[in-house]
N, C-alpha and C positions, 0 to 999 in steps of 0.2 A: 182721584186722577192717577192714571198710570202713565209713566214716562218710558218710552221705548227708544233706546239708542240703537244705531245701526238700522234705522227704520226702513230704509229703501233696499236692504239686502235680501238674500235668499231666505233668511229666517225672520228678519224684522218685518218685511212686507206682509207675509201671511199672519204674523203675530198681531200687527196693527189691525188687519182685517178681522181677525177672530175676536179681538177685544172690542172693537167697534160694534161688531154684529151682536155681541153679548150685552150691549148697552152700556159699556164702560166709557167714561170720559178718558180720552187718550191724547197724549202729546207725542208726536212723532219727531224724533231728533236724528238728523244726519247732517253732514257737512254741506250738502247741496240739496236740501229738501224744500219743496214748496207745496202750496195747497193742491196743486195739480197732481202731486204724487201720492196723495192719501185719500181715503174715503171721506165722503161728506161728514162734517161734524167733528173731524179730527183736527186738532191744532198742530200745525207744522212749525218747527223751530229749527233754524239752521244753527248748529253748534258742533263742536268737535270734542270728543271725549279725551283726546290728547291735550286739550287745553281746558282743564276742568272748569275754570271760572266762566267760560263761555256757556256752561250749562245752567247757570243761575236762573235766567229767565224761564227755562223749561221746567225747573223744579218747583216753581211757585205753585203751591196748592197740591203738590203731589203726595201720594201716600205709598206708592210702590214704584220700583225702578227696575227695568231690565237692562243689564249691562252686556254689551257685545264687544269682546276684545279680540279682534281679528289679527291675522298675521300682518295685514296692512297697517293696523293701528300700532302694533309693536314696532314695525319698521319705521314709523313716523315719529317715534319717540315715546310711545306708551310703555308702561311698566308698572310694577307694584306701587312705587311712590306716587305716581300720577293717579292711579286708581284709588289709592288711599285718600288723596286730596278730594277726588270726586265723591267718595263715600262720606267724607266729613261734611262737604257742602250739602249732600243729600240729607244727612241726619239733621243738620242745622235748619234745613228747610222744612222739616217735619215728615220726611219719608220714614216709614216704619218697616218696610219689607223690600228686600232686594233679591233678584234672581240673576245669577251670573252664568253666562254661556262660556263654559270652560272647554276642556278637551279630555277625551278618554285617555290620552297620553299622560295626563297628570297621574291618574290612578295606576298606570303601568310603568311609571317612573321614566317615561320618555321626555316629558316636558316638565319644567320647574313648577313648584307648587305655590310660588309667592303670590300670584293673583288670587288664588283661592284663599290663601291665608289672610290676605288683606280684607276680603269679604267676611270671613269668619270672625275677624277681630274688630269689625266695624261697629259693633254694638247694635246692629240691625238684625231683624229676623231674616235669615238667609236660606236660600236654596241654591245648590250648584247643579248644573246640567253638564254632563260629560258625554257629548256625542262622539261616535266614531266618525269615519269618513262620510261626507255628504254625497248623496246621490246626485245632487246638482253640480258636483265637480265635473260631471259629464258635459256641462256647458263649454268647458275648455275645448271640446272636440267639435263644437257646432260648426265652425267655419270649414274645417277639413271635411266634415261629413257632408255639408251642403255642396262644397266645391268638387270633392273627389270621392265621396262615399268611403272615407278612410278615417280610422281612429289610430292614433299613435300613443302608446303608454308603456311604462316599464313594467316588469314583473308580470308578464302576460297571464300566468295561470295561478297566481296567488289570490285566493278568494277571501274577501272580508265582508262582514254584514253591514254595508253602508246604509245610512239612515236618510229617510225623506225629510227635507227641511220643514215641510208642513207638519210632520209629526213632532219635530223639535218645538215648533211654534205652539202646537197644541198642548204639550207638556208645560211649556213656559207660561201659557195663558192660565192653565190650571193653578200653577204655583203662585202666580201673581194675584189671582182672584180669590182663591179658596183657602180656608184654613187646613192645617194638617200636613203641610209640606215644609214647614220651618225646620231647619237643622238637618235636612236630608240631602243626599247626593244621588242623582239618578244617572245611570249609564244608559245611553240611548243608541240603539242599533236598529237596523232593519230586521226582517223576519228570517233571512237566510243569507249565507255568504255567497258572494258572486265575484268572479274574476274580471279583469279588464277585457279579456277575450270574450267572455260570456256577455259582458255588457255590450260589446260591439255587435254580437249576434242578436241581442234583444233590440238594439236600435234598427238593425236590418229588418227584423220581423215587423216592427211598428211602421217602418217606412215602406215596406213591401219591396225592398231592393237589398241585395247583399251589401254589407259594409265590411271592407277589408281591414284587417288588424295588422298593424306594424309595431313590433316591439322596440322600444327605445332602450338605450343604455341608461344606467343610473346617472352618468354625467349629463346626458342630454336632458333628462327629466329635471335634474337639479338646476340647470341653467334656466329652465322655464319657471321653476318655483321661486328662484331668486328675484324674479321681476316684482314679486309682491309679498315676500316674507324674508326675515333675516336668515343668515346662513344656518344658525343653530336650529331654528324651527324647520327649515327646509331639510336638513340632514335627519332630524328626528322623524319627520314625516316620511321620508324615504325609507328609514329603518322600519317603520311600521308597515309600509306598503310591501317591502321586500322580504322582511324576516319577522312577521308578526308573532307575538307571544300567544300561548293558548288563550289568555284572557282577551286579547285583541281579536281573536277568531270567534270568540263565543258570542252567541246571540243572547242579548239581555231581555228579560221580561218587563223592563220598567215602562216602556211605552204602553204596552197593554195594561199594565198595573194601574197607570195613571189615567189613561183614556178609556179603558174598558173595551178596547177593540185591538185586534192585532196591528202591529206595525205594517206599513205599506211596502210592497216589494218594488224593486227597481223598474219592473215592467210597467207598473201603474204610474210611477213618476214619469217615465218616458212617454207613455201614451198621453199624459196630461200636458206634456211640454213638447210634443212632437213638432209643432210649428217652428221651433228654433232650429231644427235639423233638416227641414225640407228644402 
């Protein structure tokens, strides 16, 4: 049995699908998950990683665990002590393998390392995934694109190699199912750097209509981020978006190394999800 937390999100949902399609027994965990949210044969358990003891029913019979620690989770009281408690419960339940969705910012010293340290010190076989920015962050523009064919973002021409969440899910599925990933940390990016202005142009190409780009100030962007992440995480995120280090601009080979194919570009993600912007 493989337990997936954050199972209804941009990474969790394709991860659950991939595991189920591979014939794995899967338990999908989210605060508001039901059988209607998951593929046939997948067990849905409503629980909250911010309250580790709520996970106990989901961990029954599990051998592997995917941990998603989002900005929203941190804002709601999550942190290293909470994660360590969840890991203790998982180990006591018989879980042997854990995969943590972390952040590239840990490796570049933008984000604190305590969550990764908790996983490495858990006594479980661990794999850490450090994605850069998600291509699906473009969903934040969906309403303005539908209403006004407009995208607003800071740092118009700063390009970063954002990653397709389906590629993150593919790497996570491999690490959860296959031997050979224990003790490894993967940096996950897309195949090329792309700026917010270029992303708006790609959206326009896919929709067949021009999409206007409006550059936000840092303060305007920060106010939006604070709706779903703590101030420290918001500030670190804006630092990456505005003044990325060479490492944060670099395209990583890890998606292709694990999946045996190149990482997917933003244009492919946009074409696959165009209905959200029409």
